[in-house]
VOBA-1610 file (N, C-alpha, C; in pm, whole numbers, padded with zeros to 5 digits, always signed):
BEGIN
Unk+01216-06235+08099Unk+01121-06267+07984Unk+01123-06392+08016Unk+00948-06453+08013Unk+00924-06618+07930Unk+00921-06618+07838Unk+00998-06781+07803Unk+01005-06879+07643Unk+00867-07005+07676Unk+00817-07009+07581Unk+00731-07156+07577Unk+00772-07241+07429Unk+00794-07405+07469Unk+00871-07411+07373Unk+00833-07574+07375Unk+00740-07585+07274Unk+00664-07761+07243Unk+00702-07775+07122Unk+00611-07898+07109Unk+00576-07993+07002Unk+00473-07928+06913Unk+00455-07930+06802Unk+00363-07840+06764Unk+00299-07907+06560Unk+00186-07943+06509Unk+00188-07838+06409Unk+00071-07789+06433Unk-00079-07909+06373Unk-00201-07801+06470Unk-00210-07847+06620Unk-00148-07974+06651Unk-00221-08030+06765Unk-00058-08032+06883Unk-00073-07968+06996Unk+00024-07885+07159Unk+00038-08014+07215Unk+00158-08056+07182Unk+00154-08194+07254Unk+00174-08206+07390Unk+00318-08119+07408Unk+00326-08072+07583Unk+00437-07943+07535Unk+00439-07886+07640Unk+00514-07705+07701Unk+00635-07707+07740Unk+00704-07655+07772Unk+00779-07627+07869Unk+00846-07514+07904Unk+00820-07423+08039Unk+00830-07288+08001Unk+00933-07228+08089Unk+01007-07110+08120Unk+01108-07059+08161Unk+01133-06953+08125Unk+01208-06875+08247Unk+01215-06808+08267Unk+01348-06713+08229Unk+01402-06622+08157Unk+01543-06607+08089Unk+01573-06491+08180Unk+01660-06464+08282Unk+01684-06259+08320Unk+01901-06318+08276Unk+01880-06200+08218Unk+02022-06161+08127Unk+02158-06250+08276Unk+02120-06138+08389Unk+02244-06158+08478Unk+02275-06266+08541Unk+02181-06296+08523Unk+02123-06448+08610Unk+02184-06623+08511Unk+02110-06578+08404Unk+02154-06716+08342Unk+02249-06671+08176Unk+02304-06587+08158Unk+02370-06573+08060Unk+02450-06676+08002Unk+02529-06729+08103Unk+02677-06840+08076Unk+02577-07017+08096Unk+02423-06980+08101Unk+02350-07102+08166Unk+02252-07215+08075Unk+02288-07283+08013Unk+02209-07390+07936Unk+02153-07433+08019Unk+02004-07486+07913Unk+01863-07503+07947Unk+01845-07657+07879Unk+01807-07738+08065Unk+01797-07849+07918Unk+01619-07930+07985Unk+01557-07988+07854Unk+01453-08046+07947Unk+01383-08118+07846Unk+01262-08230+07848Unk+01242-08293+07713Unk+01094-08385+07695Unk+01050-08274+07649Unk+00920-08229+07527Unk+00869-08410+07493Unk+00773-08462+07559Unk+00706-08570+07518Unk+00595-08582+07433Unk+00621-08714+07269Unk+00518-08720+07190Unk+00343-08729+07292Unk+00250-08672+07286Unk+00148-08730+07333Unk+00026-08847+07333Unk+00125-08933+07154Unk+00091-09064+07258Unk+00245-09153+07144Unk+00195-09268+07198Unk+00360-09345+07220Unk+00388-09383+06989Unk+00283-09396+06888Unk+00356-09384+06827Unk+00279-09310+06694Unk+00384-09224+06665Unk+00336-09091+06610Unk+00308-09125+06476Unk+00204-09040+06385Unk+00188-09007+06288Unk+00277-08966+06156Unk+00314-09055+06086Unk+00339-09018+05991Unk+00353-08882+05914Unk+00194-08882+05884Unk+00068-08787+05822Unk+00105-08628+05838Unk+00249-08649+05980Unk+00200-08507+06126Unk+00375-08464+06050Unk+00368-08310+06080Unk+00465-08290+06056Unk+00517-08240+06147Unk+00626-08249+06279Unk+00613-08227+06415Unk+00732-08096+06406Unk+00730-08021+06493Unk+00864-07929+06527Unk+00857-07852+06660Unk+00932-07793+06658Unk+00957-07702+06822Unk+00870-07596+06798Unk+00830-07515+06847Unk+00803-07399+06819Unk+00814-07325+06968Unk+00947-07222+06991Unk+00912-07146+07130Unk+00837-06975+07076Unk+00807-06945+07150Unk+00757-06822+07157Unk+00762-06732+07333Unk+00824-06590+07281Unk+00902-06527+07374Unk+00792-06409+07407Unk+00837-06394+07555Unk+00725-06274+07602Unk+00762-06191+07716Unk+00801-06049+07661Unk+00854-05912+07781Unk+00795-06040+07957Unk+00805-06011+08135Unk+00837-06084+08216Unk+00712-05919+08219Unk+00763-05879+08266Unk+00745-05731+08364Unk+00535-05661+08288Unk+00549-05677+08135Unk+00447-05640+08103Unk+00379-05740+07998Unk+00422-05864+07994Unk+00379-06017+07884Unk+00322-05924+07751Unk+00417-05878+07718Unk+00400-05832+07574Unk+00506-05894+07510Unk+00418-05940+07430Unk+00519-06053+07263Unk+00560-05993+07244Unk+00672-06117+07212Unk+00787-05985+07162Unk+00862-06084+07002Unk+00857-06271+07011Unk+00881-06259+06882Unk+00860-06453+06886Unk+00825-06511+06722Unk+00843-06660+06724Unk+00937-06678+06721Unk+00985-06803+06792Unk+01061-06933+06651Unk+01094-07056+06594Unk+01162-07063+06567Unk+01070-07231+06530Unk+01224-07352+06446Unk+01183-07449+06483Unk+01270-07571+06449Unk+01220-07641+06453Unk+01211-07707+06327Unk+01171-07828+06257Unk+01246-07953+06312Unk+01179-08039+06259Unk+01258-08168+06319Unk+01160-08251+06184Unk+01338-08351+06099Unk+01287-08331+06031Unk+01303-08482+06008Unk+01272-08590+06086Unk+01281-08714+06041Unk+01175-08791+06172Unk+01094-08701+06166Unk+00961-08777+06269Unk+00952-08898+06320Unk+00990-09007+06171Unk+00982-09144+06214Unk+01099-09201+06332Unk+01134-09089+06362Unk+01235-09157+06512Unk+01219-09122+06584Unk+01267-09218+06739Unk+01138-09209+06844Unk+01194-09093+06948Unk+01341-09142+06879Unk+01346-08953+07009Unk+01469-08879+06907Unk+01458-08717+06972Unk+01546-08639+06897Unk+01662-08585+06971Unk+01767-08546+06969Unk+01769-08476+07010Unk+01822-08305+06968Unk+01800-08235+07024Unk+01796-08054+06907Unk+01908-07989+07050Unk+01993-07890+06990Unk+02034-07823+07029Unk+02063-07727+06961Unk+02068-07559+06996Unk+02095-07462+06927Unk+02096-07304+07076Unk+02140-07235+07015Unk+02108-07085+07054Unk+02051-06955+07027Unk+01910-06965+07115Unk+01811-06875+07116Unk+01838-06728+07085Unk+01864-06711+06979Unk+01864-06483+06947Unk+01677-06447+07005Unk+01721-06351+07084Unk+01650-06294+07114Unk+01682-06156+07107Unk+01562-06114+07037Unk+01561-05967+06996Unk+01568-05854+07046Unk+01634-05696+07048Unk+01624-05647+07173Unk+01489-05516+07200Unk+01379-05597+07101Unk+01215-05512+07050Unk+01147-05624+06949Unk+01049-05582+06959Unk+00939-05694+06938Unk+00969-05745+06796Unk+00940-05818+06761Unk+00968-05852+06593Unk+00855-05957+06624Unk+00718-05918+06534Unk+00650-06027+06533Unk+00547-05892+06397Unk+00680-05987+06249Unk+00625-05983+06168Unk+00498-06003+06102Unk+00339-05922+06042Unk+00260-05966+06019Unk+00336-05981+05899Unk+00257-06081+05867Unk+00257-06168+05660Unk+00188-06117+05569Unk+00184-06046+05509Unk+00039-06008+05377Unk+00015-06162+05349Unk+00100-06295+05313Unk+00016-06327+05242Unk-00135-06424+05289Unk-00128-06407+05429Unk-00288-06483+05462Unk-00286-06449+05604Unk-00234-06307+05625Unk-00346-06215+05723Unk-00499-06225+05710Unk-00499-06200+05583Unk-00610-06186+05508Unk-00740-06290+05559Unk-00732-06422+05530Unk-00809-06503+05505Unk-00785-06617+05588Unk-00658-06691+05583Unk-00655-06867+05646Unk-00645-06831+05840Unk-00643-06699+05887Unk-00601-06738+06028Unk-00766-06623+06105Unk-00805-06567+06026Unk-00952-06579+06030Unk-01001-06431+06106Unk-01109-06394+06200Unk-01125-06271+06239Unk-01062-06272+06419Unk-01016-06403+06407Unk-00952-06463+06633Unk-00832-06455+06592Unk-00701-06450+06504Unk-00578-06450+06474Unk-00495-06375+06411Unk-00328-06354+06388Unk-00284-06279+06293Unk-00182-06342+06205Unk-00137-06360+06130Unk-00085-06428+06086Unk+00103-06372+06071Unk+00128-06473+06148Unk+00346-06421+06201Unk+00384-06464+06113Unk+00515-06449+06094Unk+00621-06484+05999Unk+00741-06519+06124Unk+00823-06609+06219Unk+00876-06641+06217Unk+01010-06601+06246Unk+01059-06601+06335Unk+01210-06481+06322Unk+01280-06562+06280Unk+01398-06498+06174Unk+01527-06510+06088Unk+01447-06670+06083Unk+01363-06718+05965Unk+01346-06844+05904Unk+01354-06798+05786Unk+01459-06936+05763Unk+01540-06872+05652Unk+01405-06990+05499Unk+01288-07023+05562Unk+01165-07034+05413Unk+01100-06902+05416Unk+01055-06846+05579Unk+00918-06767+05626Unk+00876-06857+05638Unk+00822-06892+05769Unk+00731-07005+05774Unk+00654-06881+05864Unk+00566-06925+05857Unk+00450-06822+05902Unk+00380-06880+06002Unk+00233-06934+06077Unk+00115-06920+06189Unk+00076-06835+06198Unk-00062-06918+06315Unk-00106-06874+06312Unk-00136-06866+06453Unk-00155-06668+06457Unk-00159-06613+06677Unk-00205-06637+06696Unk-00279-06629+06782Unk-00453-06651+06838Unk-00506-06582+06939Unk-00588-06526+06915Unk-00639-06405+07072Unk-00669-06520+07159Unk-00673-06408+07301Unk-00731-06555+07412Unk-00819-06576+07457Unk-00839-06745+07459Unk-01010-06762+07412Unk-00980-06821+07341Unk-00913-06837+07219Unk-00916-06939+07084Unk-00802-06982+07114Unk-00825-07084+07019Unk-00660-07195+06975Unk-00704-07247+06853Unk-00618-07355+06781Unk-00642-07390+06642Unk-00555-07332+06498Unk-00473-07464+06474Unk-00437-07430+06331Unk-00471-07297+06279Unk-00595-07303+06279Unk-00568-07130+06209Unk-00688-07063+06308Unk-00740-07049+06422Unk-00783-07004+06572Unk-00914-07011+06506Unk-00960-07142+06478Unk-01120-07177+06510Unk-01224-07190+06594Unk-01106-07211+06717Unk-01160-07344+06849Unk-01138-07246+06954Unk-01263-07212+06955Unk-01255-07132+07084Unk-01278-07254+07285Unk-01268-07187+07391Unk-01186-07172+07470Unk-01218-07141+07586Unk-01245-07241+07686Unk-01246-07101+07768Unk-01083-07096+07947Unk-01082-06969+07914Unk-00876-06993+07981Unk-00933-06985+08123Unk-00854-07040+08189Unk-00864-07081+08343Unk-00749-07038+08384Unk-00705-06934+08314Unk-00560-06835+08400Unk-00606-06737+08531Unk-00511-06715+08583Unk-00587-06599+08644Unk-00604-06430+08593Unk-00683-06401+08625Unk-00730-06255+08501Unk-00717-06133+08531Unk-00527-06183+08525Unk-00385-06036+08578Unk-00270-06136+08461Unk-00307-06243+08443Unk-00187-06384+08385Unk-00225-06353+08181Unk-00186-06415+08202Unk-00175-06438+07951Unk-00236-06557+07902Unk-00310-06581+07887Unk-00369-06690+07831Unk-00295-06729+07672Unk-00206-06788+07670Unk-00155-06860+07531Unk-00164-06927+07472Unk-00254-06996+07452Unk-00315-07108+07361Unk-00357-07305+07514Unk-00403-07371+07440Unk-00461-07452+07518Unk-00316-07547+07453Unk-00350-07740+07578Unk-00281-07846+07531Unk-00320-07922+07458Unk-00285-07998+07494Unk-00365-08153+07415Unk-00481-08218+07486Unk-00486-08177+07625Unk-00524-08234+07766Unk-00633-08125+07766Unk-00599-08042+07704Unk-00738-07917+07728Unk-00759-07766+07811Unk-00609-07807+07885Unk-00564-07709+07982Unk-00484-07599+07919Unk-00509-07461+08040Unk-00487-07341+07945Unk-00322-07305+07960Unk-00234-07255+07920Unk-00121-07240+07910Unk-00115-07103+07969Unk-00088-07044+08047Unk-00067-06943+08112Unk+00099-06925+08140Unk+00055-06743+08103Unk+00218-06688+08081Unk+00179-06580+08285Unk+00284-06577+08324Unk+00256-06506+08453Unk+00291-06423+08461Unk+00254-06281+08596Unk+00321-06208+08554Unk+00417-06176+08671Unk+00493-06064+08731Unk+00686-06088+08744Unk+00676-06165+08875Unk+00505-06114+08943Unk+00521-06141+09120Unk+00410-06260+09151Unk+00389-06354+09054Unk+00255-06429+09017Unk+00380-06592+09005Unk+00343-06774+09016Unk+00375-06856+08939Unk+00247-06965+09022Unk+00325-07061+08922Unk+00252-07141+08919Unk+00187-07166+08769Unk+00095-07342+08802Unk+00033-07363+08684Unk-00114-07219+08603Unk-00137-07201+08716Unk-00244-07106+08627Unk-00245-06962+08685Unk-00129-06927+08824Unk-00103-06810+08777Unk-00151-06782+08899Unk-00194-06876+08941Unk-00259-06801+09126Unk-00200-06757+09257Unk-00064-06858+09271Unk+00011-06822+09375Unk+00103-06696+09339Unk+00144-06609+09470Unk+00241-06582+09518Unk+00375-06572+09571Unk+00443-06512+09594Unk+00569-06489+09632Unk+00554-06359+09740Unk+00545-06452+09858Unk+00534-06429+09989Unk+00672-06366+10061Unk+00801-06422+10034Unk+00896-06377+10077Unk+01023-06330+09976Unk+00945-06300+09903Unk+01041-06231+09791Unk+01062-06056+09773Unk+01132-06004+09824Unk+01113-05872+09859Unk+01330-05814+09899Unk+01325-05731+09783Unk+01441-05639+09752Unk+01424-05544+09829Unk+01552-05526+09831Unk+01583-05347+09894Unk+01632-05285+09790Unk+01599-05137+09819Unk+01660-05017+09743Unk+01586-05017+09664Unk+01409-05041+09575Unk+01394-05058+09458Unk+01407-05149+09386Unk+01511-05246+09443Unk+01520-05375+09321Unk+01406-05447+09263Unk+01408-05497+09186Unk+01349-05627+09182Unk+01322-05744+09127Unk+01223-05759+09210Unk+01261-05913+09249Unk+01215-05992+09123Unk+01247-06146+09091Unk+01245-06208+08969Unk+01213-06355+08988Unk+01049-06376+09054Unk+01138-06602+09100Unk+01159-06657+09093Unk+01236-06713+09088Unk+01320-06825+09039Unk+01201-06986+08942Unk+01260-06982+08847Unk+01116-07106+08764Unk+01142-07253+08869Unk+01168-07234+08971Unk+01171-07374+09023Unk+01080-07293+09147Unk+01035-07221+09175Unk+00941-07150+09258Unk+01061-07136+09409Unk+01129-07189+09365Unk+01215-07168+09521Unk+01299-07066+09486Unk+01296-06969+09579Unk+01407-06828+09585Unk+01386-06754+09464Unk+01500-06632+09474Unk+01453-06494+09356Unk+01575-06462+09320Unk+01544-06405+09198Unk+01701-06295+09209Unk+01643-06169+09184Unk+01710-06095+09277Unk+01682-05951+09284Unk+01742-05893+09167Unk+01664-05777+09042Unk+01782-05699+08994Unk+01787-05511+09065Unk+01904-05519+09061Unk+01946-05461+09116Unk+01937-05312+09068Unk+01904-05161+09098Unk+01945-05051+09005Unk+02044-05010+09030Unk+02041-04883+08939Unk+02255-04836+08948Unk+02234-04813+09111Unk+02380-04798+09108Unk+02437-04782+09245Unk+02398-04886+09374Unk+02312-05038+09316Unk+02363-05093+09458Unk+02410-05219+09389Unk+02458-05273+09451Unk+02470-05449+09479Unk+02386-05528+09565Unk+02436-05687+09595Unk+02365-05752+09671Unk+02291-05835+09601Unk+02327-05928+09741Unk+02173-06051+09694Unk+02049-05996+09715Unk+02025-05856+09767Unk+01931-05852+09793Unk+01895-05666+09765Unk+02004-05647+09665Unk+01998-05479+09721Unk+02081-05448+09800Unk+02146-05536+09829Unk+02174-05411+10042Unk+02281-05300+09988Unk+02388-05368+09927Unk+02425-05309+09970Unk+02476-05185+09888Unk+02565-05064+09911Unk+02569-04942+09788Unk+02690-05002+09803Unk+02672-04903+09644Unk+02803-04858+09582Unk+02883-04843+09554Unk+03021-04835+09531Unk+03156-04672+09542Unk+03087-04589+09518Unk+03113-04479+09468Unk+03119-04402+09425Unk+03294-04299+09424Unk+03329-04247+09325Unk+03437-04166+09383Unk+03360-03991+09282Unk+03349-03901+09308Unk+03366-03816+09213Unk+03466-03757+09261Unk+03526-03634+09160Unk+03637-03560+09162Unk+03591-03448+09044Unk+03571-03354+09164Unk+03576-03160+09057Unk+03744-03142+09066Unk+03770-03011+09053Unk+03834-02944+08984Unk+03775-02806+09013Unk+03856-02749+09076Unk+03823-02595+09085Unk+03792-02492+08917Unk+03727-02402+08916Unk+03704-02376+08778Unk+03786-02281+08666Unk+03924-02222+08781Unk+03979-02172+08727Unk+04092-02308+08724Unk+04104-02358+08751Unk+04250-02466+08703Unk+04185-02526+08570Unk+04327-02493+08513Unk+04350-02541+08331Unk+04409-02689+08343Unk+04282-02750+08248Unk+04294-02964+08314Unk+04431-02931+08175Unk+04515-03029+08173Unk+04562-03060+08119Unk+04516-03214+08036Unk+04563-03230+07904Unk+04484-03383+07813Unk+04515-03537+07879Unk+04637-03544+07963Unk+04601-03657+08064Unk+04616-03605+08249Unk+04543-03716+08272Unk+04602-03693+08411Unk+04615-03859+08488Unk+04673-03841+08572Unk+04682-03967+08685Unk+04636-03997+08863Unk+04574-04074+08805Unk+04487-04063+08985Unk+04437-04248+08981Unk+04554-04227+09166Unk+04621-04304+09195Unk+04510-04396+09331Unk+04423-04477+09268Unk+04339-04613+09393Unk+04402-04687+09494Unk+04410-04579+09580Unk+04529-04704+09702Unk+04385-04831+09764Unk+04377-04949+09751Unk+04322-05068+09837Unk+04379-05097+09973Unk+04269-05025+10057Unk+04359-05120+10182Unk+04259-05280+10239Unk+04328-05352+10218Unk+04279-05558+10230Unk+04324-05560+10382Unk+04291-05649+10352Unk+04328-05704+10506Unk+04434-05674+10584Unk+04465-05716+10705Unk+04611-05719+10806Unk+04694-05834+10683Unk+04637-05915+10664Unk+04746-06042+10634Unk+04815-05980+10461Unk+04718-05898+10387Unk+04705-05869+10326Unk+04797-05711+10295Unk+04887-05699+10242Unk+04973-05581+10145Unk+04880-05500+10099Unk+04886-05344+10153Unk+04837-05228+10035Unk+04892-05266+09924Unk+04817-05273+09838Unk+04870-05156+09663Unk+04795-05091+09574Unk+04868-05061+09494Unk+04825-04895+09451Unk+04800-04914+09302Unk+04676-04930+09239Unk+04707-04903+09071Unk+04675-04795+09062Unk+04755-04790+08928Unk+04688-04646+08827Unk+04649-04644+08708Unk+04547-04543+08702Unk+04477-04538+08520Unk+04521-04434+08502
//
């Protein structure tokens, strides 16, 4: 899953992109810095942190979150929060603005779990701006998703699972997993993580998990409870131990 964070009102100042994998990043804290595009911020503007979440495999948009910066006159802001990722797509269309303000090239979406029910215009690929009225040329790979435009007129690209780079033209040549494992590249473009199917484990899904299959004769009357003893044989310097379930 990809998450894009940026400082935003009408103009995107800076953005950061990361890939979240639950089996790898469940207890991980992400730290990054977003810098204002100008040294002196305008007191007439409203600044906020806008987060878009996409599914990595399908590039389907899942939801957006908003964290407002209340004291924009301060030069530095420290924001710490937990992102709640919904189990499925929650792109709520808002009837109050879907018919006019976002125009023909966008749709009005309500932020996920926002107490003030704030909305924004989610633009189609190739369109940007507060109301999706600015057209631009997407420079991303044809297989990538173009998610917007920066203040420096650079396309924001959401890469497919096996591609990376600013414009998603690079591929992972050494990324491979065994036994039908799914290969997920790391954000630092160095290394990868294998998501193993059921029955396999290991760094590259090369280890078959132990399986225990128990069957009983069809004429055997089974009691309400059964005690099964598993004996684990360890190294020579360790003792044999048994566990009872």
